[in-house]
TORKOLSE-251238 format. One record per residue (C-alpha): x, z, y; residue in three letters; residue number from 1. Coordinates in steps of 0.5 Angstrom, whole numbers, plus 2048, in hexadecimal, padded with zeros to 3 digits. Each point is the difference from the previous one (the first is absolute). Layout:
X_Z_Y_ALA_NUM
...
//
This chain:
87B_747_7FF_MET_1
7FD_800_808_SER_2
7FB_7FA_800_ARG_3
803_7FE_806_PHE_4
807_7FD_801_ARG_5
803_7FF_807_THR_6
803_7FA_801_SER_7
807_7FF_800_PRO_8
802_7FD_806_ARG_9
7FC_807_803_LEU_10
803_805_7FC_ALA_11
808_7FD_801_ALA_12
800_804_806_PRO_13
7FC_806_7FF_LEU_14
805_801_7FA_ARG_15
806_7FF_804_ALA_16
7FE_806_805_ALA_17
7FE_804_7FB_LEU_18
806_7FF_7FD_ALA_19
806_806_801_PRO_20
802_802_805_PRO_21
7F9_7FE_803_GLY_22
7FD_803_7FB_ALA_23
802_807_801_PHE_24
800_7FF_809_LEU_25
7FA_7FD_801_LEU_26
7FA_806_7FF_PRO_27
805_804_805_PHE_28
800_7FB_804_LEU_29
7F9_800_801_MET_30
7FF_807_802_LEU_31
801_7FF_807_PRO_32
7FA_7FC_7FF_LEU_33
7FC_804_7FC_LEU_34
801_805_805_PHE_35
7FE_7FD_807_GLY_36
7FA_7FD_7FD_ALA_37
7FE_807_7FE_ILE_38
802_803_806_TRP_39
7FC_7FA_804_LEU_40
7FA_802_7FC_TRP_41
800_807_800_PHE_42
802_800_807_ASP_43
7FB_7FB_804_ALA_44
7FF_805_806_GLU_45
807_801_802_GLU_46
802_7F9_7FE_MET_47
7FE_7FD_807_VAL_48
805_804_803_ALA_49
806_7FC_803_PRO_50
806_803_7FC_GLY_51
7FC_7FF_7F9_HIS_52
7FE_7F9_800_LEU_53
808_7FD_800_PRO_54
802_805_7FB_VAL_55
7FA_7FE_7FB_ALA_56
802_7F8_801_PHE_57
808_802_800_ALA_58
7FF_803_7F9_ALA_59
7FB_7FB_7FD_ILE_60
805_7F9_803_ALA_61
806_805_7FD_LEU_62
7FC_800_7F9_SER_63
7FE_7F9_800_TRP_64
808_7FF_803_TYR_65
803_804_7F9_LEU_66
7FB_7FC_7FB_LEU_67
802_7FA_802_GLY_68
808_801_800_GLY_69
7FE_802_7F8_ALA_70
7FD_7FA_7FF_LEU_71
806_7FC_803_SER_72
804_805_7FC_LEU_73
7FD_7FE_7F9_GLY_74
800_7F9_802_ARG_75
807_800_802_TRP_76
802_804_7FA_ARG_77
7FC_7FB_7FB_GLN_78
804_7FA_804_ALA_79
806_803_7FE_VAL_80
7FF_801_7F9_LEU_81
7FD_7F9_7FF_ALA_82
806_7FD_803_ARG_83
805_804_7FB_ARG_84
7FC_7FE_7FA_LEU_85
800_7FA_802_LEU_86
808_7FF_802_ARG_87
801_802_7F8_ALA_88
7FB_7FB_7FE_ARG_89
802_7FA_804_VAL_90
805_7FD_7FB_PRO_91
7FC_801_7FA_SER_92
7FA_7FD_804_LEU_93
805_7FA_802_GLN_94
801_7FE_7F9_ALA_95
7F9_800_7FE_GLN_96
7FC_7F9_800_SER_97
7FA_7FF_803_GLY_98
7FD_801_808_GLN_99
802_807_802_ILE_100
7FE_805_805_TRP_101
802_808_801_ALA_102
7FB_803_805_SER_103
7FE_807_802_ASP_104
7FA_804_7FF_PRO_105
7FC_7FE_806_SER_106
802_7F8_7FD_GLY_107
805_7FE_806_GLN_108
805_7FB_7FC_VAL_109
807_803_800_LEU_110
804_7FB_7FC_TRP_111
7FF_7F9_7FD_GLN_112
804_7FC_7FB_ASN_113
802_7F9_801_ASP_114
7FA_7FD_7FC_ALA_115
7FB_804_804_ALA_116
803_7FD_806_SER_117
800_7F9_7FE_ALA_118
7F9_800_7FE_ALA_119
7FD_804_805_HIS_120
806_801_806_GLY_121
802_806_803_ASP_122
7FB_805_7FF_ARG_123
804_807_802_LEU_124
7FC_805_804_GLY_125
7FA_7FC_7FF_SER_126
7FA_803_7FA_ALA_127
802_7FE_7F9_VAL_128
7F9_7FD_800_SER_129
801_7FB_805_THR_130
805_7FC_7FA_PRO_131
7FB_801_7FB_LEU_132
7FA_7FD_803_ALA_133
804_7FA_7FF_ARG_134
7FF_802_7F9_LEU_135
7F9_803_7FF_SER_136
7FA_7FF_803_ALA_137
7FF_808_801_ASP_138
806_803_801_PRO_139
7FD_806_802_ALA_140
7FD_802_7FA_GLN_141
805_7FE_7FC_VAL_142
805_804_804_ILE_143
7FB_806_800_ASP_144
7FE_7FE_7F8_ALA_145
808_802_7FE_LEU_146
802_805_805_ARG_147
7FA_804_7FD_ILE_148
802_7FF_7F8_ARG_149
808_801_803_VAL_150
7FE_807_804_ALA_151
805_805_800_GLY_152
805_7FB_7FC_GLY_153
7FF_7FB_7FB_GLY_154
800_7F9_7FF_VAL_155
7FA_7FB_800_ALA_156
7FF_7F9_7FF_SER_157
7FB_7FB_801_THR_158
7FF_7F8_7FF_ARG_159
7FF_7FC_806_LEU_160
7FE_7F9_800_PRO_161
808_7FE_801_GLY_162
803_805_7FC_GLY_163
800_807_7FF_SER_164
802_806_805_LEU_165
803_805_7FE_THR_166
800_807_805_LEU_167
805_807_7FE_GLN_168
7FF_806_804_SER_169
807_804_800_LEU_170
800_808_803_ASP_171
7F8_801_801_SER_172
800_7FA_804_ASP_173
805_800_804_ALA_174
802_7FA_7FF_LEU_175
7FC_7FA_7FC_GLN_176
803_7F9_7FD_ILE_177
7FC_7FA_800_TRP_178
802_7FB_7FB_GLN_179
7FC_7F9_800_PHE_180
803_7FC_7F9_ALA_181
7FC_7F9_800_PRO_182
7FE_7FD_7F9_PHE_183
806_7FB_800_ASP_184
805_806_801_ALA_185
7FC_805_7FB_ALA_186
805_800_7FB_ALA_187
805_803_805_GLU_188
801_808_800_ALA_189
7FB_804_804_PRO_190
802_805_805_VAL_191
800_806_7FC_VAL_192
803_7FF_7F8_PRO_193
7FB_7FE_7FB_SER_194
7FF_805_7FA_VAL_195
7FF_7FB_7FA_GLU_196
7FA_803_7FB_ALA_197
804_803_7FB_PRO_198
7FF_7FB_7F9_ALA_199
7FB_802_7FB_LEU_200
803_802_7FA_HIS_201
806_7FD_802_GLY_202
7FE_7F9_800_CYS_203
801_7FB_806_PRO_204
7FB_7FE_805_GLU_205
800_7F8_7FD_LYS_206
7FF_804_7F9_ASP_207
7FB_804_803_LEU_208
7FC_7FB_802_PHE_209
7FF_7FD_7FA_ASP_210
7FF_805_7FC_ARG_211
7FA_802_805_LEU_212
7F9_7FF_7FC_PRO_213
7FD_7FD_806_ALA_214
801_7F8_801_ALA_215
804_800_807_LEU_216
803_7FA_803_LEU_217
806_800_806_ARG_218
7FE_7FB_806_ILE_219
805_7FE_805_THR_220
7FF_801_807_ALA_221
7FF_7F7_800_ASN_222
7FA_801_7FA_GLY_223
804_7FE_7FB_ARG_224
800_805_7F9_ILE_225
807_802_7FF_ALA_226
7FF_804_7FA_GLU_227
7FA_801_7FB_ALA_228
800_806_7FB_ASN_229
7FE_7FF_7F9_ALA_230
7F8_803_800_PRO_231
7FF_7FB_806_ALA_232
803_7FA_7FC_LEU_233
7FC_802_7FA_ALA_234
7FA_800_805_LEU_235
802_7F9_803_MET_236
804_7FD_7FC_GLY_237
806_7FB_801_SER_238
802_801_807_ILE_239
804_7FA_803_PRO_240
806_802_805_GLU_241
7FE_801_807_ASP_242
7F9_7FF_7FF_ALA_243
7FB_803_805_THR_244
7FA_804_7FE_LEU_245
7FC_7FA_803_SER_246
802_7FC_7FA_LEU_247
7FE_806_7FB_LEU_248
7FA_803_804_LEU_249
7FA_7FE_804_ASP_250
7F9_802_802_GLY_251
801_803_806_LEU_252
7FC_7FB_804_GLY_253
806_7FE_804_ARG_254
808_7FF_7FE_PRO_255
803_806_7FC_VAL_256
807_7FF_804_ASP_257
7FC_801_806_ASP_258
7FE_807_7FD_TRP_259
807_802_7FE_VAL_260
803_7FE_807_ASP_261
7FB_804_804_ASP_262
801_806_7FB_VAL_263
808_7FF_800_ILE_264
7FF_800_808_HIS_265
7FC_805_801_SER_266
7FA_7FC_803_ARG_267
7FB_803_7FC_ILE_268
7FF_806_7FB_GLU_269
802_7FF_7F9_ALA_270
7FA_801_7FC_ARG_271
7FF_7FD_7F9_PRO_272
7FD_7F9_7FF_GLU_273
7FD_7FE_7FA_VAL_274
803_7FA_7FE_LEU_275
7FF_7FA_7FA_ARG_276
805_7FD_7FD_ARG_277
802_7F8_7FF_ARG_278
803_7FF_7F9_ALA_279
7FD_802_7FA_GLY_280
7F9_804_7FE_ALA_281
7FC_802_806_ASP_282
803_807_801_LEU_283
7FE_804_808_HIS_284
806_805_802_LEU_285
800_805_805_GLN_286
806_7FF_804_VAL_287
802_806_804_ALA_288
806_7FE_805_LEU_289
806_806_803_SER_290
805_7FF_804_PRO_291
807_801_7FC_ASP_292
804_803_806_GLY_293
805_7F9_800_HIS_294
7FC_7FC_804_GLY_295
7FB_7FD_7FA_GLY_296
7FB_804_7FC_VAL_297
7FE_802_7F9_LEU_298
7FA_7FD_7FC_ALA_299
7FC_804_7FB_MET_300
7FB_7FC_7FC_LEU_301
7FB_802_7FC_SER_302
7FB_7FD_7FB_ASP_303
7F9_800_804_ALA_304
7FC_7FB_7FB_SER_305
7FC_807_7FE_ALA_306
7FF_801_807_MET_307
7FE_7F9_802_LYS_308
7FC_800_7FA_THR_309
7FB_806_802_LEU_310
800_7FD_807_GLU_311
7FC_7F9_7FD_ALA_312
7FC_805_7FC_GLN_313
7FE_804_807_PHE_314
7FE_7FA_803_VAL_315
7FD_7FC_7FB_GLN_316
7FB_806_7FF_SER_317
7FF_800_807_GLN_318
7FE_7F9_800_LYS_319
7FC_801_7FA_MET_320
7FC_805_804_GLN_321
7FF_7FC_806_ALA_322
7FE_7FA_7FC_ILE_323
7FB_805_7FC_GLY_324
7FD_803_807_GLN_325
7FF_7FA_803_LEU_326
7FC_7FD_7F9_ALA_327
7FC_806_7FF_GLY_328
7FE_7FF_808_GLY_329
7FE_7F9_7FF_ILE_330
7FC_800_7F9_ALA_331
7FB_804_802_HIS_332
7FE_7FB_806_ASP_333
802_7FA_7FC_PHE_334
7FC_803_7FA_ASN_335
7F9_800_805_ASN_336
801_7F9_802_LEU_337
801_7FE_7F9_LEU_338
7FA_804_7FF_THR_339
7FB_7FC_805_ALA_340
803_7FA_7FE_ILE_341
7FE_801_7F8_SER_342
7FA_803_802_GLY_343
7FD_7FA_805_HIS_344
803_7FB_7FB_CYS_345
7FB_804_7FA_ASP_346
7FB_7FF_804_LEU_347
801_7F9_802_LEU_348
801_7FE_7F9_MET_349
7F8_804_7FE_LEU_350
7FD_7F9_804_HIS_351
805_7FB_7FC_HIS_352
7FF_7FF_7F8_ASP_353
806_7FD_7FC_ALA_354
7FF_7F9_802_ALA_355
7FF_800_806_ASP_356
807_7FD_803_PRO_357
801_806_805_ASP_358
800_805_7FA_TYR_359
807_7FE_7FE_SER_360
803_802_807_ASP_361
7FC_806_800_LEU_362
803_802_7F9_ASP_363
807_7FE_803_GLN_364
7FF_805_806_ILE_365
7FE_805_7FC_ARG_366
806_7FF_7FA_GLN_367
805_801_806_ASN_368
7FD_805_804_ALA_369
801_804_7F9_ASN_370
807_7FE_7FF_ARG_371
801_803_808_ALA_372
7FC_807_7FE_ALA_373
805_800_7FA_ALA_374
806_7FF_804_LEU_375
7FE_806_804_VAL_376
7FF_804_7FB_GLY_377
807_7FF_7FF_GLN_378
802_802_807_LEU_379
7FD_806_7FF_LEU_380
803_801_7FA_ALA_381
807_7FF_802_PHE_382
7FE_805_806_SER_383
7FE_804_7FB_ARG_384
7F9_801_805_LYS_385
7FB_7FE_7FB_GLN_386
7FB_805_7FD_THR_387
802_802_7F9_LEU_388
7FC_803_7FB_LYS_389
804_803_7FB_PRO_390
7FD_802_7F9_ARG_391
803_802_7F9_LEU_392
800_7FA_7FD_ILE_393
803_7FE_7F9_ASP_394
805_7F9_800_LEU_395
7FE_7FE_7F9_ARG_396
7F8_7FF_802_GLU_397
803_7FE_807_THR_398
804_7FA_7FD_LEU_399
7FB_7FF_7FA_SER_400
7FB_7FE_806_ASP_401
805_7FC_804_LEU_402
803_7FC_7FA_THR_403
7FB_7FA_801_HIS_404
802_7FF_808_LEU_405
807_801_7FE_LEU_406
800_7FA_7FA_SER_407
7FD_7FC_805_ARG_408
805_801_805_LEU_409
806_7FF_7FC_VAL_410
7FD_7F9_7FD_GLY_411
802_7FD_7F9_GLU_412
807_7FF_801_ARG_413
801_808_800_VAL_414
7FF_805_7FB_ARG_415
7FD_807_803_LEU_416
801_807_7FB_THR_417
7FF_806_800_PHE_418
803_806_7FE_GLU_419
7FD_807_800_HIS_420
802_807_7FF_ASP_421
7FC_804_7FB_ALA_422
7FF_806_803_ASP_423
800_7FD_807_LEU_424
7FE_806_806_ARG_425
7FB_7FD_806_PRO_426
802_7FF_807_ILE_427
7FD_802_807_ARG_428
7FF_7F9_803_ALA_429
7FA_7FB_804_ASP_430
7FF_7FB_7FA_ARG_431
7FE_7FA_804_ARG_432
807_801_803_GLN_433
804_801_7FA_PHE_434
7FD_7F9_7FE_GLU_435
803_7FD_806_GLN_436
806_802_7FE_VAL_437
801_7FF_7FA_LEU_438
7FC_7F8_802_ILE_439
806_800_805_ASN_440
806_802_7FB_LEU_441
7FD_7FB_7FA_VAL_442
7FF_7FA_806_VAL_443
808_801_802_ASN_444
802_800_7F9_ALA_445
7FC_7FA_7FE_ARG_446
803_7FC_806_ASP_447
807_802_7FE_ALA_448
7FF_7FC_7F9_MET_449
7FE_7F9_802_PRO_450
802_7FE_7F9_ALA_451
7FC_806_7FC_GLY_452
802_806_7FD_GLY_453
7FE_807_7FF_ARG_454
7FD_805_804_ILE_455
800_807_7FC_THR_456
7FC_807_804_ILE_457
802_806_7FD_ARG_458
7FD_807_802_THR_459
804_806_7FD_THR_460
801_808_801_ASN_461
806_802_803_VAL_462
803_807_803_VAL_463
805_7FF_806_ARG_464
807_803_7FD_GLY_465
7FF_7FF_7F9_ALA_466
7FE_7F8_7FE_ASP_467
800_7FD_807_CYS_468
807_801_804_LYS_469
7FE_7FE_808_ARG_470
801_805_804_THR_471
7FC_7FD_805_GLN_472
7FA_804_7FC_LEU_473
7FF_807_802_PRO_474
7FF_804_7F9_LEU_475
7FA_800_7FC_GLY_476
7FC_7FB_7FB_ASP_477
7FF_7F9_802_TYR_478
7FB_7FB_7FE_VAL_479
805_7F9_800_ARG_480
7FC_7F9_800_VAL_481
805_7FA_7FF_THR_482
7FF_7F9_801_VAL_483
806_7FC_7FD_GLU_484
801_7F8_801_ASP_485
805_7FB_7FD_GLU_486
801_7FC_807_GLY_487
805_7FE_804_CYS_488
801_808_803_GLY_489
802_802_806_ILE_490
808_7FF_804_PRO_491
803_807_801_ALA_492
7FF_7FE_808_ASP_493
7FA_7FF_800_LYS_494
7FE_805_7FC_LEU_495
7FF_806_806_ASP_496
7FC_7FB_803_LYS_497
7FB_7FF_7FD_ILE_498
7FA_805_802_PHE_499
801_7FF_806_GLU_500
7F9_7FC_803_PRO_501
801_7F9_801_PHE_502
807_800_7FC_PHE_503
7FF_7FA_7FA_THR_504
804_7FC_7FC_THR_505
7FB_7FB_7FF_LYS_506
800_7F9_803_ARG_507
7FB_7FF_807_THR_508
7F9_801_7FF_GLY_509
800_803_7F9_GLU_510
800_807_802_GLY_511
7FF_805_806_THR_512
805_805_7FE_GLY_513
7FC_806_800_LEU_514
7FF_801_7F8_GLY_515
805_804_7FF_LEU_516
7FE_803_807_SER_517
7F9_801_7FE_THR_518
803_803_7FA_VAL_519
805_805_803_TYR_520
7FB_802_804_GLY_521
7FA_802_7FB_ILE_522
805_804_7FB_VAL_523
803_803_806_LYS_524
7F9_803_803_GLN_525
7FF_801_7F8_THR_526
806_805_800_GLY_527
803_7FC_7FB_GLY_528
807_7FC_800_TYR_529
802_7F9_7FF_VAL_530
806_7FD_7FE_PHE_531
803_7F9_7FE_CYS_532
806_7FE_7FC_ASP_533
802_7F9_7FF_SER_534
806_7FC_800_ALA_535
800_7F8_801_PRO_536
7FE_7FC_7F9_ASP_537
7FF_807_7FD_ARG_538
7F9_801_802_GLY_539
7FD_806_804_THR_540
7FC_807_7FE_VAL_541
7FC_803_805_PHE_542
7FE_808_7FE_SER_543
7FB_804_803_LEU_544
800_808_7FF_TYR_545
7FA_804_802_PHE_546
7FF_808_7FF_PRO_547
7FE_800_7F9_ALA_548
7F9_805_7FF_HIS_549
7FD_804_7FA_GLU_550
7FB_7FB_7FB_ILE_551
7FB_806_801_ALA_552
800_800_807_ASP_553
7FE_7F8_7FF_LEU_554
7FA_802_7FC_HIS_555
7FE_806_804_ALA_556
800_7FB_806_ALA_557
7FC_7FA_7FD_THR_558
7FB_805_7FD_GLU_559
7FF_803_808_ALA_560
800_7F8_802_GLU_561
7FA_7FE_7FB_ALA_562
7FC_806_803_ALA_563
801_7FF_808_GLU_564
7FE_7F9_7FE_ARG_565
7FA_803_7FD_GLU_566
7FE_805_805_ALA_567
802_7FA_806_ALA_568
7FB_7FA_7FD_ALA_569
7FB_7FE_805_PRO_570
7F8_802_7FE_PRO_571
7FC_7F9_7FF_LEU_572
7FC_7FF_806_VAL_573
7FA_7FA_800_LYS_574
801_7FD_807_GLN_575
808_800_801_ALA_576
7FF_7FC_806_HIS_577
7FC_805_805_ALA_578
802_804_805_GLY_579
804_7FF_806_VAL_580
808_800_7FF_VAL_581
805_803_805_LEU_582
806_7FB_801_LEU_583
807_803_803_VAL_584
806_7FB_801_GLU_585
804_7FF_806_ASP_586
801_7F9_7FE_GLU_587
7FC_7FB_803_THR_588
800_7FA_7FB_ALA_589
801_805_7FA_VAL_590
7F9_804_803_ARG_591
7FC_7F9_801_SER_592
802_7FE_7F9_PHE_593
7FD_807_7FD_ALA_594
7FA_7FF_804_ALA_595
7FF_7FA_7FE_ARG_596
801_801_7F8_ALA_597
7FB_807_801_LEU_598
7FB_7FC_803_ARG_599
800_7FA_7FB_MET_600
7FF_806_7FA_ARG_601
7F9_802_805_GLY_602
804_806_803_SER_603
7FE_802_807_ARG_604
808_801_804_CYS_605
800_805_805_TRP_606
808_7FE_804_ARG_607
802_805_806_PRO_608
802_7FD_806_THR_609
806_806_800_VAL_610
802_800_7F9_PRO_611
805_806_801_ASN_612
7FA_805_801_ARG_613
7FA_7FD_7FB_PRO_614
7FC_806_800_CYS_615
7FE_801_808_ASN_616
7FE_7F8_7FF_CYS_617
7FA_801_7FA_LEU_618
7F9_7FE_802_PRO_619
7FB_805_800_ALA_620
7FC_7FE_7FA_PRO_621
7FA_7FD_805_SER_622
805_7FB_802_ALA_623
804_7FE_7F9_ARG_624
7FB_7FB_7FF_SER_625
803_7FC_805_THR_626
807_800_7FD_CYS_627
803_7F9_7FD_SER_628
//
């Protein structure tokens, strides 16, 4: 196929000229022009002779005259053929409905019916684009598109804002029939007798519409739902008579009926939209509209709940990532401020004993600074930017050391029990952070049982695919830690939000909303998984899964750590406070506090003026006596 296509308006006269008999006469008629040009080129010296020049010009003029005659002959032949075809078609065209024009290939109107005359006036002899300009904003583009589709013969249609425009090409474009059928007359017969699609296995159209597996609605030109097949009724339930789509669906941001009307009248592109069902359970549907050929549209409905769930999860992950980046960014600066506050508070407390009236105020400052520091730790855990020191740990030993603290946290009305696997395998985690995870989960379980109850902590070895059916876990061996309570449970609509930062079901002032998000951050940073199973009034179970390691590796790691501690033990010195200390800190408040603390311990402190280049700022040995 050629990459370039000639415009139909320019190609018509050329095809006429090249059609027989012009196709045979044109080469011979051009020979005098060719001979005259060759003669003038090679006989340039004699061209100035008095008799040669008129002869040459006469030959050229005769060639052009004969060429024009050939072209005129082609056009005359084409016009005769078009009028002959038109005379044969006029009776059938007069019986058709709609606005009809007949034109030659150049677009000149040769005939029009009464409907076209009543709507647009007498257009005989004018271009067919003149009446079409009242039907389309760009008639030239519509005409060219249809002519390209019917080049050489055929039928093509396109939708205009007020109806359907059909072009039929007869006898290699010798005659073109244009028909505009308004939407209110779309049910009438077109120019070309329509060929009905063969019924599927002999089923009538109505039976085929009902038996299609897709949920379909037939919507009329005025926006009313005329028909719904069985899958649509199963998806939407009962549909009231003469209901519109707005009565059943919403969530578009504008009236759904306006959207349907814009698609019916081709004012917008018919793109699928996701809408929400008004009645019944929350259900999202993807609705795609398509013209039905009768002035209305067919609406195909499909369940988009899974797609909306994935979209919500993606948005939630982006929100969690953004909050995590914000938390990790401010935590470092906030921690520096807290270090300076608590450090200077400690310096003040050294000059006040417990009987001093100001001592209690200073103690309150220190306690609240420590609480703020713990909050910073939770922010870092949530953002997964805290520095972990993972090592192989035995959970039975860790929980045994934590029992006393947990028992004090739960109080007297809550009973705390432990159940351990006899052959429990070790895990690799930061012990302090794992303890923080257990403390957060136990505190939440305690708060869920205000009247008291039992909290059970279990540790077991599990194998994904054998005794563990959670498909979210990769295949492998795990150590599972579960924290189970007998509390009020978590509603299903809030279960997917519990790990969000600052989300809490507690009353105002009773929680920060960072407890479970901190658990989630620590477990994920450790390489584990966390799940929650809960139902109202049936308690809650949090399950933590960590990759399991071999027991022999734990023994080897314990021995290696003991050897490292012994080798790293500092030698005893008689004068622990002698010498000069190089202090490098970019935060002014922290640097000031640290320098004062070192001077109180008897050390001399050198603080470079450019913290980023301390090595270049070291004083000479003779000048170190001036250090503060």
